[in-house]
Residue, then its C-alpha position, 0 to 999 in steps of 0.5 A: m779306099s780304091i778300085f783295082l789299083t792302090k798305093d800297094s800295087r807293084v807294077i812292071v811295064q811290058g815294053i818298058t824299053g820302047g819309046e811309049g813304055s819308057k816315057h810312061t814308065a817315067l810319068m808313072l814313077k812321078a805319079g807315086t806309082t811302085v814301078v818295080g821292072g819291066v820285060n823285054a825278052r831281047k833285053a833281059g838282064t839290062t836296067v833302065e833308069h828314070d830320075g835316079v830309079t833303077l829298074p831291072v829288065f826281065g825276059t819273061v812276065t813270070e820271072a818278073m813276077a817271081e823277082t818282084n811280087a809284081d801284081v800289075s802289068v801295063v802293056f806297051v807293046p805294039p799291036a802285032f805282038a800285043k796278043d802274045a804279050v797279054m797271053e804271056a801275062i795271063d799264063a803267069a797269072m798276073p792279077l791285073i793287065v792294063v792293055i794300053t795299046e791302039g790298033i790290036p786286031v778285035q779277033d786278038t782281043a777276043e782270044f785273050w779275053a776269052y783265054a783270061k775268062s778261062k783262066g779266071t785269074s787276070r783282069i784286064i783293063g783295055p785294050n786301046c784305053p788310058g788305063i786306071i788311076t787312083p789320084g795321090e796313090a798310083l797310075a797304071g797307064i797314060t792319064p795325066a796324074s796332075i790334073t785331079g786329086t783324091g775325092p769321093i767320085g769314081l769314074v768309068s769311061k770309054s773315052g780317054t780324052l773324055t776321062y781327062q776332061m771330066m777329071f779336070e772339071l771336077r778336080d776340086i772335088g776329086f776322085s777315088t779312082a778313074i778308070g778308062i775301059g777303052g772304046d773297042p768292040i771287046v774290052g776286058t773290064t766293062h762299065i758294069d764291072a766298074l760300077a759293081a766295084f765302086e758300089a762295094d767301095p766305102d769311099t767312093k760316093a757317087i759315080v760318073m759313067i762316060g759312054e759313047i754311041g755304038g753297041d749296047a754296053e750303056e743300055r746293059a749298064a743301065d739295067f745293072i744300075k737299076a738293079n744293083v747301084t745304090k749310089p748316085v750315077v751321073g752319065y754322059v753319052a758321046g755322040f749326040t750329033a754323030p751322023e747315022g751309020k758312021t764309025m765315029g773315032h773308036a771301033g765300037a762306035i758304029v750305029s744301027g738304026s735307033s740301036g746304039t744312038a746317044q738318045a737311046k742310050k740317054e733314055a735307057l739311063e734316065a730310066a734307070g734314075v741316072r742323070v745324064g748331061k748333053t755335054p761334058s761340062e753339063t754332066a760335070r754340073l750334075m755331079r756337083e749337084v749331087i755331091a753337094a746333096l750328099 
């Protein structure tokens, strides 16, 4: 089992002919993903080829879905055009839209997030994220597929690089699904959404949740865990040594007073029964202890 992405998922790539879209289409295919085509209005009717696989390029998401039965779109479109690309996928009622693009204006994200919510037919992951991987089955995004195998751990993370590190450190145990939700102030899929899905997935036995300073997403996730999650959760919050008042890396990582600090988030999570590591490696060690005790 997995959440949101399975071996049966049929993926199209918006921006398949661009540099990033082309490179990562090849890597998604190599990871076993069923990529069925791409979208670029200016190159509709052409094809692209990767390792002997010929993929059609469509003019619109609606046309791509009608021709290929795609149910996932991965968006590799520059920031200035990303909102239109996501809106188009929402209008086509694409079930899962994975927005990799970094640097999308927050107002644009707010608009397409609200639009998706009003339509109620599309789940968005991202933006500014590594996407989602179900090891051994499918990859929608840019996560390296070779760093881990299939196993009982579910992973949800704000940080792309920490996603990769945690997957690598626990590679001998393996993951059901790893989802990078992105670190922007507004994201389509939250920690809570992923936690709820992992709680419902019978093959996920334990969950790693990676957060970072800024905002209150981790505190809200702690409340949700306390009320709704029966599986063991191990956490890590990036930014214990971050200077107060500075934007650190992600646009969402802004601390005001004690609100949003790593310590405050750690305390909230621990109060909900989550074991929190001070470093990624310590977090991985805590998860090993959890798995050994199951």
